C-alpha positions in Angstrom: 3.6 9.2 -43.0 3.0 9.5 -39.2 0.9 12.3 -38.4 2.2 14.3 -35.2 0.4 15.9 -32.5 0.7 19.6 -34.1 -0.9 18.2 -37.6 -3.5 16.2 -35.7 -4.5 19.4 -34.0 -4.7 21.4 -37.3 -6.8 18.7 -38.7 -9.3 18.4 -35.8 -9.5 22.2 -35.4 -10.3 22.4 -39.1 -12.8 19.9 -38.8 -14.9 21.6 -35.9 -14.6 24.7 -38.0 -16.2 23.1 -41.1 -18.6 21.1 -39.1 -20.0 24.2 -37.4 -20.3 26.5 -40.6 -21.8 23.4 -42.6 -24.4 22.7 -40.0 -25.3 26.6 -40.0 -25.5 26.6 -43.7 -28.0 23.6 -43.5 -30.2 25.1 -41.2 -29.3 22.8 -38.3 -29.6 25.5 -35.5 -30.5 22.9 -32.8 -27.3 21.7 -33.2 -25.4 24.9 -33.2 -27.4 26.9 -30.7 -24.8 26.6 -28.0 -21.5 25.3 -27.8 -22.1 22.4 -25.3 -24.7 20.8 -27.8 -22.6 21.1 -30.7 -19.4 19.6 -29.2 -21.7 16.8 -27.8 -23.0 16.0 -31.2 -19.6 15.8 -32.8 -18.2 13.6 -30.2 -21.3 11.1 -29.9 -21.3 10.9 -33.8 -17.5 10.9 -34.3 -17.2 8.0 -31.5 -20.0 6.3 -33.3 -21.9 5.8 -30.0 -25.0 8.2 -31.4 -27.5 8.2 -28.8 -29.9 9.7 -31.0 -31.1 12.5 -28.8 -29.3 15.2 -31.3 -29.6 14.6 -34.9 -29.9 16.5 -38.1 -33.5 17.6 -38.9 -33.2 18.7 -42.5 -32.2 16.8 -45.6 -29.4 18.6 -46.4 -28.1 18.5 -42.7 -28.4 14.6 -42.9 -26.5 14.7 -46.3 -24.0 16.9 -44.8 -23.4 14.6 -41.5 -23.4 11.4 -43.7 -20.5 12.9 -46.4 -18.3 14.9 -44.1 -19.2 14.5 -40.3 -19.2 11.1 -39.7 -16.3 10.1 -42.0 -14.0 12.5 -41.1 -15.1 12.5 -37.4 -14.5 8.7 -37.3 -11.0 8.8 -39.0 -10.4 11.7 -36.6 -11.3 10.1 -33.5 -9.4 6.9 -34.2 -6.4 8.9 -34.9 -6.8 10.6 -31.5 -7.2 7.7 -29.7 -4.2 6.1 -31.3 -1.9 8.9 -30.6 -2.8 9.3 -26.9 -2.3 5.5 -26.8 1.2 5.7 -28.4 2.0 8.7 -26.0 1.5 6.8 -22.8 3.0 3.6 -24.3 6.0 5.7 -25.1 6.1 7.2 -21.6 5.7 3.9 -20.0 8.5 2.5 -22.1 10.7 5.4 -21.5 10.2 5.2 -17.5 10.7 1.0 -18.1 14.0 1.7 -20.0 15.2 4.4 -17.7 15.6 7.2 -20.5 13.5 10.0 -18.4 15.1 13.1 -16.9 14.1 12.6 -13.1 13.0 15.9 -11.3 13.2 14.9 -7.7 15.1 15.9 -4.8 16.2 14.5 -1.3 16.0 11.0 -2.9 18.3 7.9 -2.6 20.4 6.6 -5.5 21.5 3.1 -5.8 24.2 2.4 -8.3 24.5 -0.7 -9.7 22.2 -4.1 -9.4 23.1 -7.0 -7.7 21.2 -9.7 -8.2 21.6 -11.2 -4.7 21.5 -8.0 -2.5 19.8 -5.1 -4.4 16.4 -6.6 -4.4 16.4 -7.2 -0.5 18.1 -3.8 -0.2 15.4 -1.8 -1.7 12.8 -3.8 0.5 14.7 -2.5 3.3 14.7 1.0 2.2 11.2 1.0 1.3 10.0 -0.2 4.6 12.4 2.0 6.5 11.4 5.2 4.5 8.1 4.6 4.4 7.9 7.2 1.4 9.6 9.8 2.9 12.4 9.4 0.2 12.2 8.0 -3.2 14.7 5.5 -4.4 16.5 5.6 -8.0 18.3 2.6 -9.2 20.9 3.4 -11.9 22.2 0.4 -14.1 24.6 0.0 -17.0 23.6 -3.7 -17.8 19.8 -4.0 -17.6 17.8 -2.6 -20.6 14.7 -2.2 -18.7 13.8 -2.1 -15.1 13.7 -5.1 -13.1 11.8 -3.8 -10.1 8.2 -2.5 -9.7 6.9 1.0 -10.7 7.7 2.2 -7.3 11.2 2.3 -7.7 12.7 4.7 -10.5 15.2 3.2 -12.8 17.5 5.0 -14.9 19.9 3.5 -17.9 23.4 4.9 -18.3 26.3 3.8 -20.6 28.6 4.8 -17.7 28.3 5.5 -14.0 31.0 8.5 -14.1 29.2 10.0 -17.3 28.3 13.5 -15.8 25.8 14.1 -18.2 24.1 10.8 -18.1 23.9 10.9 -14.3 22.3 14.4 -14.3 19.3 12.3 -15.5 19.4 10.7 -11.9 19.5 14.4 -10.6 22.3 13.1 -8.5 23.4 16.6 -7.4 19.8 17.0 -5.4 20.5 13.2 -4.0 20.6 13.1 0.0 22.0 9.4 -0.3 23.9 7.5 -2.5 24.8 3.7 -2.1 27.4 2.4 -4.6 27.2 -1.5 -5.0 28.7 -2.7 -8.3 30.4 -6.4 -8.8 33.8 -4.9 -9.0 35.5 -3.1 -6.1 37.7 -1.0 -8.8 34.5 0.2 -10.4 32.9 0.9 -7.0 36.0 2.9 -5.8 35.9 5.0 -8.9 32.0 5.5 -9.0 32.2 6.7 -5.2 35.1 9.0 -5.8 33.0 10.5 -8.6 30.0 10.8 -6.8 31.8 12.4 -3.8 32.8 15.0 -6.5 29.5 15.6 -7.8 27.7 15.8 -4.4 29.8 16.1 -1.5 26.6 16.8 0.8 25.2 13.4 -0.2 25.7 10.7 2.3 27.9 8.2 0.5 27.9 4.4 1.3 30.0 1.9 -0.8 30.2 -1.9 -0.7 33.7 -3.7 -1.0 35.0 -7.0 -0.8 38.6 -5.8 -0.8 39.5 -4.0 2.5 42.3 -2.1 1.0 40.0 -0.5 -1.5 37.8 0.3 1.4 40.4 2.0 3.3 41.6 3.9 0.4 38.1 5.4 -0.3 37.6 6.3 3.4 40.8 8.0 3.2 39.8 10.4 0.4 36.3 10.6 1.4 36.5 10.3 5.3 32.6 10.9 5.6 31.8 7.9 3.3 30.7 4.8 5.0 32.5 1.8 3.4 30.8 -1.5 3.9 32.4 -4.7 3.6 31.0 -8.3 4.0 31.2 -9.4 7.7 30.4 -13.1 7.0 34.1 -14.4 8.2 33.9 -12.2 11.5 30.3 -13.5 12.1 31.1 -17.3 11.9 34.3 -16.7 13.9 32.1 -14.5 16.8 29.2 -17.5 16.7 31.9 -20.0 17.3 33.1 -17.9 20.5 29.8 -16.6 21.6 26.8 -19.1 20.4 24.0 -16.9 18.9 26.0 -13.7 17.9 24.6 -14.4 14.2 21.2 -14.2 15.4 22.0 -10.9 17.4 23.5 -9.3 14.4 21.0 -10.2 12.0 18.3 -8.8 14.3 20.2 -5.5 14.8 20.3 -4.7 11.2 16.5 -6.2 10.3 13.9 -3.9 9.0 11.4 -6.5 9.6 10.4 -6.3 13.3 11.8 -6.8 16.8 14.9 -5.1 18.1 16.5 -2.8 15.4 19.4 -0.5 15.5 18.4 3.3 14.4 19.9 6.4 14.8 18.8 10.1 15.7 21.0 13.3 15.6 20.8 16.0 18.4 19.1 19.1 17.4 20.8 22.6 17.2 18.6 24.1 19.6 20.2 22.4 22.8 22.8 23.0 25.0 25.8 20.3 25.7 24.7 17.4 28.2 25.6 14.1 29.4 24.8 10.7 28.1 23.9 9.9 31.6 21.0 12.6 31.4 19.5 10.7 28.6 20.3 7.4 29.2 17.6 5.9 31.6 15.0 8.2 29.9 15.4 6.3 26.7 14.8 3.4 28.3 11.4 4.5 30.1 10.0 6.6 27.7 10.9 5.0 24.4 11.8 1.3 25.4 15.3 2.2 23.4 18.9 1.3 24.7 22.0 3.4 23.5 24.5 1.6 22.3 26.9 4.2 20.5 27.4 7.9 19.6 29.3 10.0 17.2 30.6 13.2 17.8 31.6 16.0 15.5 35.0 15.4 14.1 35.3 11.8 16.0 34.7 8.2 15.2 31.8 6.2 16.7 31.9 5.3 20.1 30.3 2.0 20.7 29.4 1.4 24.7 30.3 5.1 25.3 31.1 6.4 29.0 28.0 7.8 30.9 30.1 10.8 31.3 30.4 11.5 27.6 29.2 15.1 26.4 26.9 15.2 23.7 26.1 18.7 21.7 24.3 19.8 18.6 24.9 17.8 15.5 26.3 14.7 17.4 24.4 11.4 16.6 23.0 8.8 19.0 22.9 5.4 18.0 19.9 3.0 19.8 18.2 -0.2 19.8 14.3 -0.3 19.7 11.3 -1.7 18.2 10.4 1.3 15.9 12.5 4.4 14.9 11.7 7.3 17.6 9.9 10.0 15.4 8.7 12.2 18.0 11.3 12.5 20.6 11.2 15.4 23.3 14.8 16.1 24.0 13.9 18.7 27.0 11.8 16.1 28.6 14.2 13.1 28.0 17.1 15.5 29.4 15.1 17.0 32.4 13.9 13.2 33.5 
């Protein structure tokens, strides 16, 4: 019969109490004169270390130790170590098999594992986030996590089961990426995610442009991504080197990479022209597009474009600008 933690605690408490009483009865005062000496003697004896600095001095004390303290202590010590080992093993297996409940916020959830895309996607997310947001991968197919322990893994039977998805803390996620093998599933899951957490930044990958447009119709704030390989092939034929430029723009390794930054709430409206040159002079960054509230993204916008709080500026730079001084940038 397996001994649970409660029974083990009772046995240990009884063992300690009986040992204390027995040593007092056998006149082993030097072993019970303070708690530290007593516990030290029990632990060294039970673990069979036996340094010898504390030992029974009387015949009755040696007999009591030989018949009770040592055999019972060794057994309880082995049970305790085994119980602790089982606890950590179960904890590790629970995490690896995705059965735990996550208690994290402002995280990124990746729904679906694509063997070709997901490993590279996670690598880019970790390099970009640098620990700011944790990443959670959700799968219906994998029984155990195929990734290292730095990536949380949750195993569910259905991506649209509200109770199971609660284990990912979907309601507190700041971004959700839906990338399944079937566009129909991606569409269904994306609509489910939008219903469960309308504030999260939703990004979905589609092969079929019809389903991509359908999701964007019902979730206008979502970003629907499709494969650009065909467009890149045609573009590379017309403009040599285009594929290299496009890959560099989305690369997270090094070189010129595309980033974005939101205009803070404490600024009055200003023109794009007032910051365009400053971005280049101060940060070696080039503004390539803007997205204004309730409007689509404008690539190569006019310098007269008015920007206000909440608008997003897209730029190309070697690194993300983390400490932008807006007032200084506008005044320059």
